[in-house]
C-alpha positions as CSV (number, residue, x, y, z in Angstrom):
1,M,145.8,250.9,208.6
2,L,147.7,247.8,208.1
3,L,144.9,244.8,209.0
4,S,142.3,246.3,206.4
5,P,144.1,245.8,203.4
6,L,145.8,242.7,205.3
7,K,142.7,241.5,205.8
8,S,141.1,242.4,202.3
9,F,144.3,240.7,200.4
10,L,143.8,237.3,202.4
11,Q,139.7,237.7,201.0
12,H,141.1,238.1,197.8
13,H,143.2,235.0,197.6
14,L,141.8,232.3,200.3
15,H,140.9,229.2,198.8
16,A,140.7,226.0,200.1
17,N,143.6,224.1,199.0
18,I,145.6,226.0,201.3
19,Q,147.0,224.1,204.2
20,R,149.2,226.1,205.9
21,F,150.7,229.8,206.2
22,V,154.3,229.4,206.1
23,V,156.1,232.9,207.3
24,A,159.4,233.8,206.5
25,Y,160.7,235.1,210.0
26,S,163.5,237.3,210.4
27,G,163.0,238.9,213.7
28,G,163.1,242.5,212.0
29,V,160.5,244.9,212.2
30,D,158.5,243.9,208.9
31,S,158.6,240.3,209.3
32,Q,157.6,240.9,213.3
33,V,154.8,243.0,212.3
34,L,153.3,240.4,209.3
35,L,153.6,237.4,212.0
36,H,151.2,239.7,214.7
37,A,148.6,240.9,211.7
38,L,148.2,237.3,210.7
39,V,148.1,235.8,214.4
40,S,145.6,238.9,214.9
41,L,143.2,237.6,211.8
42,Q,143.6,233.9,212.5
43,E,140.3,233.3,213.3
44,M,139.1,235.0,210.2
45,H,142.1,232.9,207.8
46,Q,141.8,229.9,210.2
47,K,145.2,228.6,208.4
48,P,147.7,226.8,211.1
49,I,150.6,229.4,210.7
50,V,154.6,228.5,210.8
51,M,157.4,230.2,211.1
52,V,160.8,230.1,209.6
53,H,164.1,231.4,210.8
54,V,167.1,231.2,208.8
55,H,170.1,231.1,211.1
56,H,172.7,232.5,208.3
57,G,175.3,232.1,210.9
58,L,176.6,235.8,209.6
59,S,176.7,238.2,212.3
60,P,177.9,237.2,216.2
61,F,174.2,237.8,217.1
62,A,172.5,234.7,215.0
63,D,172.3,232.7,217.6
64,D,170.4,235.0,219.7
65,W,167.9,236.1,216.8
66,A,167.6,232.3,216.9
67,T,166.7,232.3,220.1
68,H,164.0,235.4,219.7
69,A,162.4,233.8,217.0
70,E,162.0,230.4,219.3
71,H,160.1,233.0,222.0
72,T,158.0,234.6,219.9
73,A,156.4,231.7,218.5
74,Q,155.7,229.9,222.2
75,H,154.5,233.5,222.8
76,F,151.8,233.3,219.9
77,G,151.6,229.8,220.4
78,I,152.7,228.6,216.7
79,A,155.1,226.4,215.6
80,C,158.7,227.7,214.7
81,I,161.1,225.6,212.7
82,V,164.9,227.1,212.7
83,K,166.8,226.1,209.6
84,K,171.2,226.6,209.9
85,V,172.8,227.6,206.8
86,I,176.0,228.0,205.0
87,V,176.0,230.7,203.0
88,A,178.6,230.2,200.1
89,K,181.7,232.4,199.5
90,A,180.5,234.6,196.8
91,A,181.2,238.2,194.7
92,S,178.0,239.3,196.1
93,L,177.1,238.2,199.5
94,E,173.2,239.4,199.7
95,S,172.4,236.8,196.7
96,A,174.5,234.2,198.1
97,A,172.5,234.6,201.4
98,R,168.8,234.7,199.6
99,E,169.9,231.7,197.8
100,A,170.8,230.1,200.8
101,R,167.5,230.8,202.1
102,Y,165.3,230.2,199.4
103,Q,167.2,226.6,200.0
104,A,166.0,226.2,203.6
105,F,162.5,227.3,202.8
106,Q,162.7,224.8,200.1
107,S,163.5,221.8,203.1
108,V,160.2,223.3,204.3
109,L,157.8,223.5,201.8
110,M,155.4,220.7,201.1
111,V,152.2,220.7,199.0
112,G,149.2,222.8,200.3
113,D,152.1,225.6,201.6
114,V,152.0,229.4,201.2
115,L,155.3,231.1,201.7
116,L,154.7,234.4,202.9
117,L,157.0,237.5,202.9
118,A,157.2,240.4,204.9
119,H,158.3,242.6,201.6
120,H,156.9,246.2,201.8
121,Q,156.6,249.5,199.5
122,N,159.8,250.7,200.5
123,D,161.3,247.1,199.3
124,Q,159.7,247.6,195.8
125,A,161.1,251.1,195.2
126,E,164.7,249.6,196.2
127,T,164.2,246.4,194.1
128,L,163.4,249.0,190.7
129,L,166.4,251.2,191.7
130,L,168.7,248.3,191.7
131,R,167.3,246.5,188.8
132,L,167.6,249.9,187.0
133,L,170.8,250.7,187.9
134,R,172.2,247.0,186.3
135,G,169.9,248.0,183.2
136,S,167.4,245.3,183.6
137,G,164.6,245.2,180.9
138,V,161.0,245.5,181.4
139,R,160.6,242.1,183.2
140,G,163.2,242.9,185.9
141,L,162.1,246.6,186.6
142,A,158.5,244.6,187.0
143,A,160.3,244.1,190.1
144,M,158.6,241.7,193.0
145,Q,155.1,240.8,192.9
146,D,152.3,240.4,195.3
147,V,151.4,237.0,194.7
148,A,153.5,234.9,192.4
149,V,154.6,230.7,191.8
150,V,157.8,229.8,193.1
151,P,159.6,226.5,191.8
152,F,160.5,224.7,194.8
153,Q,162.1,220.7,193.4
154,T,158.8,219.6,192.1
155,L,156.9,221.7,193.8
156,D,155.0,225.3,192.5
157,I,154.6,226.9,195.8
158,P,152.4,230.3,196.2
159,C,154.6,233.0,197.3
160,W,152.9,235.8,198.9
161,R,154.1,239.3,200.0
162,P,150.4,240.9,201.4
163,L,152.4,243.8,202.7
164,L,153.9,245.4,199.3
165,N,151.7,248.0,198.8
166,V,152.2,249.2,202.7
167,N,154.9,251.4,203.5
168,R,157.7,250.9,206.1
169,Q,156.3,253.9,208.0
170,T,153.1,252.2,208.7
171,I,155.0,249.3,209.6
172,E,156.6,250.7,212.2
173,Q,153.6,252.4,213.6
174,Y,151.9,249.3,214.1
175,A,154.5,247.8,215.7
176,Q,154.5,250.6,218.0
177,Q,150.8,250.7,218.8
178,H,151.0,247.2,219.9
179,G,154.1,247.2,221.9
180,L,156.2,244.3,219.4
181,D,159.5,243.4,220.4
182,W,162.1,243.1,217.4
183,I,165.6,242.3,216.3
184,N,167.6,244.9,214.6
185,D,170.0,243.1,212.2
186,D,173.5,245.2,212.7
187,S,174.0,244.3,208.7
188,N,171.1,246.6,207.4
189,C,173.7,249.6,208.4
190,N,176.7,248.4,205.9
191,I,176.3,251.0,203.3
192,Q,178.8,248.5,201.1
193,L,175.6,246.3,201.0
194,N,173.8,247.6,197.4
195,R,170.3,247.5,199.3
196,N,172.0,249.4,202.2
197,Y,173.5,252.0,200.5
198,L,169.9,253.0,198.7
199,R,168.1,253.1,201.7
200,H,170.7,254.6,203.8
201,L,172.3,257.4,201.2
202,V,169.9,257.4,198.1
203,L,166.3,257.5,198.7
204,P,166.1,260.0,201.9
205,V,167.5,262.2,199.6
206,L,165.1,261.4,196.6
207,Q,162.6,261.9,199.5
208,Q,163.4,265.2,200.5
209,R,162.3,266.4,196.6
210,W,159.4,264.2,196.4
211,P,157.9,262.9,199.3
212,S,155.8,260.2,197.5
213,V,159.1,258.7,195.7
214,S,158.6,254.8,197.0
215,Q,155.0,255.0,196.3
216,Q,155.9,256.3,192.4
217,L,158.6,253.9,192.3
218,A,156.0,251.0,193.3
219,D,153.1,252.1,190.6
220,T,156.2,252.3,188.4
221,S,157.0,248.6,188.8
222,Q,153.0,247.9,188.2
223,R,153.1,249.7,185.1
224,M,156.2,247.7,184.0
225,R,154.5,244.3,184.8
226,E,151.8,245.6,182.8
227,A,154.0,246.1,180.1
228,D,155.9,242.7,180.4
229,E,152.4,241.0,179.9
230,L,151.7,242.7,176.9
231,L,154.9,241.7,175.7
232,H,154.6,238.3,176.8
233,T,151.0,237.8,174.8
234,L,153.3,239.0,171.4
235,A,156.0,236.9,171.6
236,A,153.7,233.9,172.0
237,M,151.9,235.5,168.8
238,D,155.7,235.6,167.2
239,Y,156.6,231.9,168.8
240,Q,153.6,230.1,167.1
241,Q,154.7,231.6,163.6
242,A,158.4,231.1,164.1
243,E,158.3,227.3,166.0
244,L,159.7,224.7,164.4
245,A,159.8,220.9,165.7
246,D,161.4,220.1,169.3
247,K,161.2,223.9,170.0
248,T,163.4,224.9,167.5
249,L,163.3,228.4,165.6
250,N,162.9,229.0,161.7
251,I,165.6,231.9,161.6
252,D,163.5,232.7,158.0
253,V,160.3,233.7,160.1
254,V,162.2,235.5,162.8
255,R,164.2,237.7,160.0
256,T,161.0,239.3,159.4
257,L,160.6,240.7,162.9
258,T,162.0,244.3,163.9
259,V,165.0,244.2,166.5
260,A,162.5,244.8,168.9
261,R,160.4,242.0,168.4
262,R,162.7,239.4,167.4
263,N,164.9,240.4,170.9
264,N,161.4,239.9,172.8
265,L,160.6,236.3,171.1
266,L,164.3,234.9,171.7
267,R,164.0,236.1,175.3
268,Y,160.3,234.1,175.4
269,W,161.6,231.2,173.6
270,L,164.3,230.2,176.2
271,Q,162.1,230.6,178.6
272,Q,159.6,228.5,177.8
273,Q,163.0,225.9,177.9
274,Q,163.6,227.3,181.1
275,L,166.7,228.1,180.3
276,A,168.7,231.1,181.6
277,L,168.2,234.3,180.0
278,P,171.8,236.3,178.7
279,D,172.3,239.9,179.2
280,Y,171.4,241.8,176.3
281,D,174.7,241.9,174.7
282,D,174.6,238.1,174.2
283,L,171.3,238.4,173.3
284,I,172.3,240.5,169.9
285,R,175.1,237.8,169.4
286,V,172.5,235.1,169.5
287,W,171.2,237.0,166.0
288,S,174.6,238.4,164.7
289,E,177.1,235.6,165.2
290,V,174.8,232.7,165.7
291,C,171.8,233.1,163.1
292,L,173.7,235.0,160.9
293,A,176.6,233.1,160.7
294,Q,178.1,231.8,157.2
295,Q,175.8,229.0,155.7
296,D,178.8,226.2,156.2
297,A,179.9,227.4,159.3
298,E,178.9,225.8,162.8
299,P,177.9,228.6,165.1
300,L,177.8,228.2,169.1
301,L,176.9,230.3,171.8
302,A,177.1,230.0,175.2
303,W,176.4,231.6,178.1
304,R,175.5,230.1,182.3
305,G,173.6,226.7,181.6
306,V,173.0,227.5,177.8
307,E,173.8,226.6,174.5
308,V,172.5,228.0,171.5
309,R,173.7,227.0,167.8
310,R,172.5,227.1,164.3
311,Y,171.8,224.4,161.8
312,K,170.6,225.6,158.1
313,H,167.7,227.3,158.9
314,Q,166.9,226.0,162.3
315,L,167.8,227.5,165.9
316,F,168.3,225.2,168.8
317,A,168.9,226.2,172.5
318,M,169.8,223.7,174.8
319,K,171.8,222.5,178.0
320,P,175.5,222.3,177.5
321,L,176.4,219.0,175.9
322,E,178.5,217.0,178.0
323,P,181.4,215.6,176.4
324,L,180.8,212.1,175.3
325,S,183.6,208.9,174.2
326,Q,183.8,208.3,170.7
327,S,185.1,204.9,171.5
328,I,182.9,203.3,174.0
329,E,181.2,200.4,173.6
330,I,178.3,198.9,176.1
331,M,177.1,195.7,175.8
332,W,174.3,194.7,176.2
333,S,174.0,191.3,178.2
334,D,170.9,191.4,179.6
335,K,168.9,192.2,177.0
336,N,165.3,192.0,178.8
337,K,166.4,194.7,181.0
338,S,166.9,198.6,180.0
339,L,170.3,199.7,179.4
340,L,171.2,203.9,180.5
341,L,173.5,205.4,177.8
342,P,176.3,207.8,179.0
343,T,173.8,210.7,177.4
344,G,171.1,209.9,180.2
345,E,169.4,208.3,178.1
346,L,167.3,205.2,179.1
347,L,167.1,202.6,176.2
348,T,164.2,199.8,176.6
349,P,164.1,196.8,174.5
350,T,160.9,197.7,173.1
351,H,162.6,200.5,171.6
352,A,166.1,199.7,170.5
353,F,164.8,196.1,169.1
354,A,161.6,197.5,167.4
355,D,161.4,195.7,163.8
356,I,164.7,193.8,164.0
357,N,164.8,189.9,163.4
358,V,163.9,188.3,166.6
359,A,166.5,185.4,166.3
360,L,169.3,187.6,165.7
361,W,169.0,189.8,168.8
362,Q,168.3,187.3,171.5
363,N,170.9,184.9,170.3
364,G,173.7,187.3,169.1
365,Q,176.1,189.5,170.7
366,V,174.2,193.3,171.1
367,S,176.5,196.5,172.0
368,I,175.8,199.8,171.5
369,R,178.4,202.3,170.1
370,Y,178.6,206.0,168.9
371,R,180.1,207.4,165.6
372,Q,183.8,207.2,164.9
373,G,183.7,207.8,161.1
374,G,183.7,205.6,157.8
375,E,180.2,203.6,158.8
376,K,178.5,202.2,156.3
377,I,174.9,200.5,156.4
378,Q,172.2,199.5,153.9
379,P,168.6,200.9,155.1
380,V,165.4,198.7,154.7
381,G,163.8,199.7,150.9
382,R,167.5,200.7,149.7
383,H,169.4,198.3,147.3
384,H,172.9,199.4,148.3
385,H,174.9,200.7,151.1
386,H,175.4,204.0,152.0
387,D,177.9,205.9,154.1
388,L,176.2,206.9,157.9
389,K,177.2,210.7,158.0
390,K,175.9,211.3,154.0
391,L,172.3,209.5,155.6
392,L,172.3,211.7,158.7
393,Q,173.3,214.8,156.5
394,A,170.5,214.2,153.6
395,Q,168.2,213.2,156.8
396,G,168.9,217.2,158.0
397,V,170.3,215.5,161.4
398,P,172.5,218.5,163.2
399,S,176.1,217.7,163.0
400,W,176.3,217.9,166.7
401,Q,173.6,215.2,167.1
402,R,174.9,212.9,164.6
403,S,177.7,212.0,166.9
404,R,175.4,210.9,170.0
405,I,173.1,209.1,168.5
406,P,173.4,205.5,169.7
407,L,174.3,202.8,166.9
408,L,173.0,199.1,167.6
409,Y,175.6,196.6,166.6
410,I,174.8,193.0,166.6
411,N,177.7,190.3,166.1
412,Q,180.0,193.4,165.4
413,Q,178.0,194.5,162.8
414,L,175.9,197.3,162.6
415,A,172.2,196.6,162.7
416,A,170.5,199.7,163.5
417,V,170.9,203.6,163.7
418,L,168.2,203.8,166.8
419,G,165.3,206.3,165.6
420,Y,166.7,206.4,162.1
421,W,167.2,203.0,160.2
422,I,167.2,199.4,160.7
423,A,170.3,197.3,158.3
424,H,168.5,195.5,155.7
425,E,170.2,192.1,157.0
426,F,168.6,192.8,159.9
427,A,165.4,193.3,159.3
428,A,162.2,191.4,160.9
């Protein structure tokens, strides 16, 4: 009942680049069964198995569980890594513990690894209900995937849930048939935790009326995943029409879309830049408060780690801008070395001094400053000095970027607006 679907899963997904199976082992019945089944099929998959047990320290039995993990590894003759973590104090203990677990996995995983998790069909049903109650959209209701890629630092590690279509009853029957020994986490009975509340008080009531409710909810997640794929394809088509330079959006094109397609495009656009998605209300505000703001306004909408701004007909999304002192002056004493700017940009001599009179920059005192107001420059090809502010406006540079453009000074005179203009008197 259980080995057959697991064997089929492995045959379908195994490939030559996989070096190790890293099993997230809690010691509960689910991970115990997954580990036992993988060991039983080792002759088929021929991959070394490594157990990773995360010691949260949240239970008085945590040390005993770690010992159990080590004894289990010895019994199976496989490697075991116990990672002690500190769970941050947070509004959601479940979320904080999950984050600590993934950080622990991150310290173990390497190229060629696959992370295997023991989530099953009932977990999928609980996840769908939790996200439904949070008001998640189609992507959230797709819940967990049996095969996914999880970014860990600079690595993209395959993450498998081979038991996701297996129900809890089948897992428990397997454990009893094979005489397996597992631990029972005392926190699983704490109905103050949302998942446990659903597991012990809600799903049993639903199952009395609809015995196959877990299967049906898991099927719904699969249909949501298919719907999300279609929405992703549609958003990519709309993005191709609306994208401008630097991953900005053309508001005039976005305006032609229906509300549903516009929201779908905005989510896709943020995902392409690996920025956190807003809740639905903030997504609506991106359009109503940023895109539709007065033409002379400088609208800004922010949420965790994201700022959305508008300039003319362009919509910008970015990480929050760090404060920058406009009075700062950075002396470039060694002109053969690159200069690290306070904005995080690394300025190379080749970039900074291109097309500037060699004798002037080699012999002059060179520094980098930022706009304070009142700067004037006569760009190459122009006959008069112009206000830098007006030049930047005419160039279409957004207001928040103007004060962050490095200005190159030679002997206390503005020699170049880097990336834009060189002063006539300093040109090569």
